[in-house]
KOLPAZA-626388 format. One record per atom (N, C-alpha, C): residue in three letters; y, z, x. Coordinates in steps of 0.02 Angstrom, whole numbers, padded with zeros to 5 digits, always signed. Layout:
! residues N
alaYZX/...
//
This chain:
! residues 278
met-03029+02899-02258/met-02963+02856-02264/met-02916+02891-02289/ser-02936+02917-02364/ser-02890+02956-02404/ser-02870+03026-02361/asn-02923+03060-02317/asn-02912+03113-02287/asn-02849+03104-02234/thr-02875+03053-02192/thr-02816+03023-02139/thr-02754+03034-02162/leu-02739+02980-02234/leu-02664+02993-02240/leu-02630+03042-02273/thr-02685+03103-02305/thr-02668+03162-02328/thr-02656+03209-02254/ile-02676+03196-02202/ile-02662+03240-02143/ile-02582+03205-02132/gln-02580+03145-02134/gln-02529+03136-02076/gln-02455+03135-02142/asn-02479+03129-02210/asn-02415+03159-02244/asn-02403+03239-02230/ile-02451+03278-02235/ile-02441+03347-02203/ile-02389+03348-02143/asn-02417+03327-02098/asn-02391+03322-02029/asn-02309+03292-02034/phe-02297+03232-02078/phe-02235+03210-02089/phe-02181+03265-02112/ser-02227+03302-02175/ser-02181+03342-02222/ser-02180+03420-02155/arg-02212+03416-02123/arg-02197+03488-02081/arg-02129+03456-02041/lys-02142+03404-01996/lys-02070+03369-01976/lys-02001+03375-02024/leu-02010+03376-02075/leu-01956+03393-02118/leu-01917+03458-02127/ile-01961+03504-02111/ile-01966+03576-02132/ile-01919+03594-02067/gln-01862+03627-02070/gln-01839+03675-02018/gln-01854+03736-02021/asn-01860+03777-01960/asn-01865+03844-01984/asn-01813+03883-01952/phe-01761+03835-01928/phe-01680+03878-01914/phe-01650+03827-01933/pro-01553+03851-01949/pro-01513+03823-01997/pro-01485+03776-01934/tyr-01496+03759-01888/tyr-01449+03727-01833/tyr-01481+03636-01859/his-01436+03600-01834/his-01454+03525-01831/his-01456+03498-01765/leu-01523+03479-01755/leu-01538+03431-01692/leu-01523+03367-01692/val-01475+03338-01674/val-01452+03271-01675/val-01502+03235-01641/ala-01512+03170-01701/ala-01566+03127-01651/ala-01527+03091-01613/pro-01566+03049-01560/pro-01536+03002-01521/pro-01508+02943-01556/ser-01430+02934-01525/ser-01397+02894-01555/ser-01367+02843-01511/pro-01350+02772-01510/pro-01318+02738-01464/pro-01233+02739-01465/trp-01213+02757-01526/trp-01146+02763-01542/trp-01091+02816-01498/pro-01099+02875-01466/pro-01072+02900-01428/pro-01041+02865-01352/ile-01107+02830-01325/ile-01104+02813-01275/ile-01048+02736-01266/asn-01073+02686-01331/asn-01050+02640-01355/asn-00969+02664-01357/val-00954+02709-01402/val-00869+02731-01416/val-00843+02741-01329/ser-00892+02781-01290/ser-00853+02801-01240/ser-00830+02750-01198/phe-00882+02701-01180/phe-00866+02639-01132/phe-00818+02588-01183/ala-00805+02580-01233/ala-00762+02552-01273/ala-00701+02576-01262/leu-00690+02647-01275/leu-00618+02673-01252/leu-00594+02658-01183/leu-00630+02655-01130/leu-00614+02654-01080/leu-00603+02593-01054/gly-00642+02547-01095/gly-00626+02464-01087/gly-00550+02458-01122/met-00530+02508-01180/met-00479+02491-01199/met-00414+02520-01172/ala-00433+02577-01137/ala-00386+02605-01090/ala-00365+02559-01013/ile-00414+02538-01007/ile-00415+02484-00952/ile-00378+02422-00953/ala-00377+02400-01022/ala-00354+02341-01043/ala-00291+02348-01074/gly-00275+02402-01103/gly-00197+02411-01115/gly-00155+02424-01047/val-00178+02442-00997/val-00142+02449-00926/val-00131+02379-00906/met-00182+02324-00911/met-00190+02272-00880/met-00130+02228-00931/ser-00120+02240-01003/ser-00093+02209-01034/ser-00013+02236-01031/met+00006+02299-01019/met+00057+02303-00994/met+00100+02287-00937/his+00053+02267-00892/his+00063+02253-00824/his+00060+02155-00838/gly+00050+02133-00896/gly+00045+02054-00898/gly+00007+02034-00851/tyr-00047+02055-00847/tyr-00116+02027-00822/tyr-00146+01968-00876/phe-00181+01923-00841/phe-00213+01882-00885/phe-00268+01892-00949/leu-00267+01871-01006/leu-00299+01915-01044/leu-00310+01972-01054/gly-00260+02021-01019/gly-00261+02064-01037/gly-00245+02104-01112/gly-00211+02059-01147/gly-00178+02068-01224/gly-00277+02070-01265/leu-00313+02002-01242/leu-00380+01991-01274/leu-00417+02022-01273/leu-00424+02069-01212/leu-00457+02111-01175/leu-00455+02187-01231/phe-00392+02196-01226/phe-00380+02252-01268/phe-00408+02239-01338/thr-00388+02205-01374/thr-00410+02179-01446/thr-00485+02198-01459/leu-00514+02156-01387/leu-00596+02159-01400/leu-00627+02245-01402/ala-00599+02274-01348/ala-00612+02343-01339/ala-00602+02389-01402/ser-00526+02365-01436/ser-00522+02409-01482/ser-00571+02403-01544/ser-00573+02326-01559/ser-00622+02312-01601/ser-00691+02361-01600/leu-00705+02341-01547/leu-00776+02388-01528/leu-00778+02460-01522/thr-00713+02490-01521/thr-00695+02554-01528/thr-00718+02568-01614/leu-00683+02529-01664/leu-00685+02535-01721/leu-00755+02517-01749/phe-00796+02486-01714/phe-00850+02464-01733/phe-00912+02509-01724/gly-00905+02557-01662/gly-00935+02598-01645/gly-00934+02670-01692/met-00867+02684-01697/met-00839+02734-01744/met-00878+02723-01819/ser-00846+02671-01836/ser-00889+02657-01912/ser-00955+02681-01923/phe-01003+02657-01866/phe-01065+02679-01886/phe-01093+02746-01863/trp-01047+02761-01829/trp-01044+02838-01790/trp-01054+02892-01869/phe-00984+02872-01888/phe-00953+02905-01963/phe-01026+02901-02013/lys-01052+02841-02008/lys-01101+02817-02072/lys-01151+02863-02060/asp-01186+02881-01989/asp-01234+02926-01967/asp-01215+02988-02002/ile-01181+03004-01987/ile-01169+03082-01997/ile-01134+03096-02068/ser-01116+03059-02120/ser-01124+03059-02179/ser-01183+03062-02197/asp-01238+03008-02176/asp-01293+03022-02204/asp-01325+03065-02179/glu-01314+03110-02126/glu-01375+03171-02114/glu-01328+03213-02155/ala-01245+03214-02189/ala-01236+03266-02240/ala-01259+03266-02303/thr-01244+03193-02333/thr-01270+03179-02387/thr-01336+03183-02412/tyr-01366+03136-02377/tyr-01447+03108-02392/tyr-01496+03154-02372/glu-01483+03186-02302/glu-01547+03222-02247/glu-01538+03306-02255/gly-01478+03321-02268/gly-01472+03385-02292/gly-01466+03427-02227/cys-01441+03390-02172/cys-01437+03428-02109/cys-01388+03478-02103/his-01337+03473-02147/his-01272+03500-02139/his-01277+03580-02167/thr-01321+03613-02151/thr-01316+03684-02178/thr-01253+03711-02168/lys-01269+03784-02199/lys-01192+03833-02198/lys-01171+03844-02110/gln-01222+03850-02078/gln-01214+03860-01997/gln-01188+03815-01967/val-01231+03748-01994/val-01184+03683-01965/val-01119+03666-01991/gln-01115+03689-02033/gln-01037+03675-02065/gln-00994+03728-02021/arg-01001+03778-02026/arg-00976+03834-01992/arg-00960+03803-01909/gly-01008+03778-01888/gly-01001+03738-01808/gly-00948+03697-01813/leu-00953+03646-01867/leu-00916+03581-01877/leu-00842+03615-01879/thr-00837+03670-01921/thr-00772+03696-01936/thr-00721+03732-01864/ile-00774+03749-01828/ile-00745+03781-01753/ile-00727+03735-01706/gly-00785+03677-01705/gly-00759+03619-01657/gly-00690+03595-01687/val-00691+03578-01758/val-00607+03528-01768/val-00556+03581-01751/leu-00584+03652-01768/leu-00501+03682-01741/leu-00500+03691-01686/leu-00541+03700-01619/leu-00540+03677-01549/leu-00511+03616-01544/phe-00518+03578-01569/phe-00501+03502-01546/phe-00428+03505-01581/ile-00410+03535-01624/ile-00333+03532-01647/ile-00295+03583-01593/val-00325+03627-01574/val-00295+03671-01517/val-00286+03629-01441/ser-00348+03588-01412/ser-00317+03545-01386/ser-00286+03504-01388/glu-00262+03456-01465/glu-00198+03413-01465/glu-00150+03465-01460/val-00144+03525-01481/val-00062+03573-01479/val-00058+03560-01403/phe-00096+03574-01359/phe-00072+03562-01285/phe-00049+03509-01264/ala-00101+03441-01290/ala-00051+03379-01275/ala+00013+03372-01298/phe+00028+03392-01343/phe+00092+03387-01381/phe+00137+03438-01337/leu+00107+03497-01306/leu+00147+03539-01262/leu+00172+03504-01217/ser+00119+03455-01190/ser+00142+03432-01120/ser+00202+03401-01127/val+00214+03366-01195/val+00265+03316-01197/val+00332+03349-01212/phe+00325+03392-01250/phe+00390+03425-01267/phe+00403+03472-01208/trp+00375+03489-01167/trp+00389+03528-01096/trp+00421+03474-01065/ala+00400+03395-01051/ala+00443+03345-01021/ala+00512+03340-01065/phe+00518+03342-01112/phe+00590+03322-01162/phe+00632+03382-01137/phe+00599+03447-01157/phe+00647+03501-01137/phe+00678+03513-01065/his+00633+03506-01029/his+00632+03506-00940/his+00710+03453-00945/ser+00695+03405-00963/ser+00756+03348-00944/ser+00818+03351-00992/ser+00824+03381-01053/ser+00868+03394-01081/ser+00907+03450-01074/leu+00881+03513-01053/leu+00905+03580-01065/leu+00950+03568-01005/ser+00939+03541-00944/ser+00964+03534-00890/ser+00965+03473-00856/pro+01001+03419-00893/pro+00998+03348-00867/pro+01029+03348-00794/ala+01010+03305-00765/ala+01001+03282-00701/ala+01067+03242-00687/ile+01089+03249-00632/ile+01158+03213-00619/ile+01152+03144-00616/glu+01090+03111-00619/glu+01073+03043-00614/glu+01066+03018-00676/ile+01073+03058-00739/ile+01091+03033-00787/ile+01164+03049-00819/gly+01195+03058-00765/gly+01271+03094-00802/gly+01283+03163-00809/gly+01218+03187-00809/gly+01231+03277-00820/gly+01228+03281-00907/val+01232+03246-00950/val+01227+03243-01014/val+01170+03226-01057/trp+01149+03247-01107/trp+01096+03230-01169/trp+01132+03221-01215/pro+01103+03152-01247/pro+01069+03085-01219/pro+01121+03074-01167/pro+01063+03035-01115/pro+01099+03008-01052/pro+01141+02960-01061/gln+01211+02948-01023/gln+01254+02897-01028/gln+01222+02829-01026/gly+01260+02785-01095/gly+01248+02727-01116/gly+01178+02734-01157/ile+01145+02774-01171/ile+01098+02790-01235/ile+01138+02806-01297/thr+01115+02767-01344/thr+01149+02771-01412/thr+01078+02806-01452/ala+01086+02873-01467/ala+01038+02900-01504/ala+01023+02870-01580/leu+00959+02886-01598/leu+00954+02873-01677/leu+00965+02905-01719/asp+01007+02899-01772/asp+01027+02923-01837/asp+00981+02977-01871/pro+00962+03054-01853/pro+00909+03077-01892/pro+00918+03080-01956/phe+00966+03056-01969/phe+00961+03051-02063/phe+00956+03004-02101/ala+00935+02940-02060/ala+00910+02873-02093/ala+00840+02885-02085/ile+00808+02849-02047/ile+00737+02840-02053/ile+00693+02899-02038/pro+00718+02929-01989/pro+00671+03010-01952/pro+00666+03043-02015/leu+00748+03061-02060/leu+00723+03100-02127/leu+00688+03073-02184/leu+00685+03017-02194/leu+00630+02985-02237/leu+00569+02978-02230/asn+00560+02977-02149/asn+00487+02993-02142/asn+00461+03066-02153/thr+00510+03100-02128/thr+00502+03169-02138/thr+00466+03194-02212/met+00527+03161-02270/met+00500+03172-02340/met+00430+03149-02337/leu+00412+03094-02322/leu+00351+03071-02345/leu+00308+03099-02296/leu+00297+03111-02249/leu+00247+03145-02217/leu+00233+03216-02265/val+00291+03241-02274/val+00280+03315-02304/val+00249+03314-02377/ser+00269+03244-02398/ser+00240+03235-02485/ser+00177+03218-02471/ser+00139+03181-02425/ser+00094+03175-02413/ser+00041+03239-02391/gly+00060+03281-02364/gly+00028+03349-02349/gly+00034+03375-02429/ala+00079+03388-02471/ala+00070+03414-02534/ala+00021+03381-02579/phe+00021+03303-02559/phe-00043+03273-02608/phe-00109+03294-02575/ile-00115+03280-02504/ile-00191+03297-02494/ile-00199+03386-02516/thr-00170+03430-02512/thr-00164+03497-02547/thr-00194+03512-02603/tyr-00156+03457-02646/tyr-00198+03452-02728/tyr-00247+03425-02727/ala-00250+03368-02695/ala-00325+03339-02693/ala-00368+03383-02673/his-00381+03431-02608/his-00431+03485-02595/his-00439+03519-02664/his-00375+03563-02686/his-00377+03605-02744/his-00429+03571-02809/ala-00391+03514-02813/ala-00431+03472-02871/ala-00508+03477-02856/leu-00532+03455-02805/leu-00609+03446-02797/leu-00634+03522-02789/ile-00612+03552-02774/ile-00651+03644-02776/ile-00647+03648-02845/lys-00603+03636-02888/lys-00594+03633-02975/lys-00660+03593-03001/gly-00675+03548-02959/gly-00718+03507-02991/gly-00694+03455-03020/asn-00628+03426-03015/asn-00585+03372-03038/asn-00587+03326-03002/arg-00632+03278-03001/arg-00647+03219-02950/arg-00586+03173-02949/lys-00565+03156-03020/lys-00517+03102-03027/lys-00458+03127-02991/asp-00433+03201-03005/asp-00379+03200-02971/asp-00379+03216-02898/ser-00435+03222-02877/ser-00438+03226-02802/ser-00434+03140-02778/ile-00473+03118-02807/ile-00456+03045-02790/ile-00390+03021-02787/tyr-00363+03021-02835/tyr-00289+03005-02842/tyr-00231+03060-02795/gly-00269+03108-02789/gly-00228+03116-02727/gly-00217+03104-02640/thr-00269+03083-02639/thr-00304+03071-02575/thr-00280+02985-02571/phe-00283+02958-02615/phe-00249+02891-02628/phe-00181+02888-02623/phe-00149+02938-02652/phe-00072+02932-02628/phe-00068+02954-02559/thr-00103+03015-02516/thr-00085+03030-02475/thr-00084+02960-02407/ile-00139+02916-02424/ile-00158+02866-02388/ile-00095+02820-02398/ile-00066+02802-02454/ile-00020+02763-02466/ile+00055+02777-02423/leu+00047+02841-02426/leu+00116+02884-02389/leu+00115+02883-02319/ala+00058+02875-02297/ala+00036+02879-02225/ala+00050+02825-02176/ile+00042+02769-02231/ile+00041+02691-02221/ile+00112+02679-02225/val+00155+02700-02267/val+00232+02683-02270/val+00255+02698-02218/phe+00237+02787-02193/phe+00270+02805-02149/phe+00270+02779-02061/thr+00196+02745-02071/thr+00175+02697-02012/thr+00224+02643-02013/gly+00250+02612-02072/gly+00288+02556-02079/gly+00351+02567-02052/phe+00378+02626-02082/phe+00445+02635-02046/phe+00443+02665-01972/gln+00394+02701-01950/gln+00411+02713-01880/gln+00394+02632-01851/tyr+00370+02599-01867/tyr+00349+02524-01810/tyr+00453+02506-01846/leu+00489+02487-01899/leu+00532+02484-01910/leu+00570+02502-01854/glu+00580+02576-01845/glu+00630+02608-01822/glu+00620+02600-01742/tyr+00566+02578-01730/tyr+00551+02534-01637/tyr+00572+02482-01635/ser+00558+02442-01687/ser+00603+02377-01681/ser+00686+02372-01668/glu+00740+02426-01711/glu+00784+02411-01698/glu+00814+02462-01656/ala+00767+02496-01627/ala+00816+02574-01577/ala+00832+02532-01517/pro+00906+02543-01506/pro+00939+02523-01471/pro+00923+02536-01388/phe+00875+02566-01372/phe+00846+02599-01301/phe+00783+02571-01296/ser+00733+02567-01233/ser+00665+02549-01248/ser+00629+02606-01204/ile+00571+02623-01197/ile+00549+02663-01143/ile+00558+02671-01078/ser+00586+02613-01057/ser+00623+02604-00988/ser+00673+02632-00982/asp+00714+02653-01030/asp+00778+02671-01008/asp+00783+02731-01020/ser+00780+02766-00953/ser+00801+02824-00926/ser+00744+02866-00938/val+00746+02935-00938/val+00706+02991-00958/val+00703+03011-01027/tyr+00765+02994-01062/tyr+00772+03001-01121/tyr+00717+02933-01169/gly+00713+02890-01155/gly+00681+02822-01171/gly+00593+02844-01168/ser+00578+02859-01104/ser+00502+02903-01101/ser+00509+02950-01145/ala+00539+03004-01149/ala+00520+03063-01183/ala+00530+03052-01243/phe+00561+03014-01283/phe+00568+02985-01359/phe+00496+02942-01364/tyr+00483+02900-01341/tyr+00433+02852-01355/tyr+00355+02892-01347/ala+00357+02940-01294/ala+00287+02970-01274/ala+00287+03024-01343/ser+00324+03057-01357/ser+00323+03106-01412/ser+00304+03081-01472/thr+00352+03020-01487/thr+00336+02994-01553/thr+00283+02960-01553/gly+00291+02920-01506/gly+00218+02871-01512/gly+00150+02905-01515/leu+00148+02969-01474/leu+00092+02990-01460/leu+00064+03017-01547/his+00121+03057-01581/his+00122+03077-01642/his+00110+03008-01691/gly+00137+02960-01678/gly+00114+02903-01706/gly+00032+02887-01725/phe+00016+02882-01650/phe-00061+02867-01649/phe-00091+02921-01676/his-00067+02980-01689/his-00116+03044-01724/his-00116+03026-01784/val-00057+02987-01808/val-00044+02983-01898/val-00097+02922-01913/ile-00127+02875-01873/ile-00139+02814-01878/ile-00218+02844-01875/ile-00245+02888-01820/ile-00312+02908-01837/ile-00335+02967-01880/gly-00270+03005-01917/gly-00274+03032-01972/gly-00295+03003-02027/thr-00251+02930-02031/thr-00256+02892-02100/thr-00320+02873-02118/ile-00355+02857-02046/ile-00421+02829-02036/ile-00482+02880-02077/phe-00472+02943-02052/phe-00502+03006-02058/phe-00511+03025-02142/ile-00462+03020-02163/ile-00431+03035-02250/ile-00450+02976-02283/ser-00464+02902-02264/ser-00477+02844-02282/ser-00560+02855-02292/thr-00583+02864-02241/thr-00651+02871-02239/thr-00670+02928-02293/met-00638+02989-02302/met-00660+03033-02346/met-00632+03004-02416/phe-00594+02965-02420/phe-00583+02955-02488/phe-00630+02894-02516/phe-00673+02844-02463/phe-00728+02814-02488/phe-00793+02856-02518/arg-00795+02917-02462/arg-00849+02949-02483/arg-00849+02991-02535/asn-00776+02998-02574/asn-00779+03047-02640/asn-00785+02994-02700/leu-00780+02920-02663/leu-00780+02882-02704/leu-00859+02850-02726/gly-00883+02871-02676/gly-00980+02876-02687/gly-00999+02920-02702/tyr-00969+02973-02713/tyr-00984+03030-02765/tyr-01027+03074-02700/gln-01002+03065-02640/gln-01030+03117-02572/gln-01001+03174-02573/leu-00945+03189-02610/leu-00917+03269-02600/leu-00924+03297-02660/thr-00915+03370-02654/thr-00935+03391-02707/thr-00910+03457-02673/lys-00885+03494-02739/lys-00831+03569-02734/lys-00887+03616-02701/his-00937+03608-02692/his-00968+03646-02624/his-00970+03641-02553/his-00974+03552-02558/his-01002+03546-02492/his-00946+03463-02476/his-00904+03488-02424/his-00844+03448-02414/his-00810+03449-02347/ile-00848+03472-02309/ile-00830+03484-02231/ile-00782+03443-02207/gly-00800+03378-02211/gly-00769+03320-02180/gly-00711+03306-02219/phe-00701+03322-02265/phe-00654+03329-02316/phe-00591+03380-02293/glu-00612+03445-02293/glu-00578+03496-02266/glu-00570+03498-02178/ser-00604+03465-02160/ser-00574+03436-02082/ser-00521+03393-02073/ser-00529+03355-02127/ser-00475+03291-02104/ser-00411+03313-02135/ile-00411+03364-02189/ile-00342+03401-02213/ile-00320+03434-02165/leu-00363+03487-02124/leu-00345+03522-02064/leu-00301+03475-02009/tyr-00337+03429-01998/tyr-00298+03366-01949/tyr-00225+03339-01973/trp-00234+03340-02038/trp-00170+03302-02063/trp-00113+03361-02063/his-00123+03398-02089/his-00071+03463-02076/his-00042+03487-02013/phe-00098+03462-01964/phe-00076+03481-01901/phe-00033+03411-01889/val-00057+03363-01896/val-00001+03307-01892/val+00075+03333-01928/asp+00067+03344-01982/asp+00121+03369-02015/asp+00164+03405-01971/val+00157+03458-01958/val+00179+03517-01918/val+00222+03486-01848/val+00166+03468-01825/val+00220+03424-01769/val+00267+03371-01783/trp+00273+03357-01839/trp+00329+03292-01849/trp+00382+03336-01875/leu+00367+03396-01904/leu+00428+03445-01899/leu+00467+03467-01858/phe+00437+03483-01800/phe+00459+03505-01727/phe+00484+03440-01688/leu+00469+03383-01712/leu+00499+03317-01682/leu+00547+03282-01703/phe+00550+03306-01766/phe+00606+03283-01795/phe+00664+03346-01775/ile+00660+03400-01779/ile+00698+03453-01761/ile+00729+03445-01701/ala+00666+03442-01661/ala+00683+03450-01569/ala+00722+03378-01537/val+00673+03318-01561/val+00699+03264-01531/val+00762+03215-01569/tyr+00733+03227-01646/tyr+00792+03170-01679/tyr+00856+03216-01686/tyr+00850+03291-01711/tyr+00923+03300-01735/tyr+00944+03349-01681/trp+00917+03390-01635/trp+00946+03420-01584/trp+00952+03388-01512/gly+00913+03336-01512/gly+00907+03291-01446/gly+00952+03246-01454/cys+00996+03248-01518/cys+01023+03178-01516/cys+01102+03191-01515/asn+01132+03261-01505/asn+01188+03295-01521/asn+01205+03329-01432/
//
């Protein structure tokens, strides 16, 4: 009996030893769960916009399922990195490349909305009066909420950079404070963005100006929310002593994503708010 247990323990130990630096991901239900939840969220969102019965309820349900799946997916990845030792240097390099390629794809997503904006603004069609902004559209003051949001977002980028450098130096306390203030500024930014939408004198259906404005700023606002969740996840991982000065690839990925959000906002402020209102 003891010999059998010994052999079983040896076989189990061999399974834990890898002869290669790569990570073979174990079967997980969360990718397919999140995929169908996102599909349901898209369909329910369209239903809600067109006034279909229970469209709003289905959208809320699909959104909840998406957050549920992503939460457990994030937890599994954190466990792989922290407790299972699966994120070797080679794996971390691959994750960094993956995040960079993802950000490149996001650049082209914003390139499409900027293309639409400049296509309509540089040569206004006769149907909108041949001017930009179109006749009957009162543009927002760029030096009101947009300027304030610019200061908030740039400040948040400075705080998250400070938090990163503090973690590298082993100053966990300052890293936590820097990340916390970044999250607060991001939430305040989102609140002011909602306030701006509530008080805007035009809607998304008001000519091409409204469509281009809400498509660009709304897409950016969605990315701010995703970035806030990303950084918040790293904040709680830091509280749980899961980040070290030598191993914090998730934190670095969230910082790269947040700086991308910062840079896109600067282009939005200059092009859509300042230049686009004159």
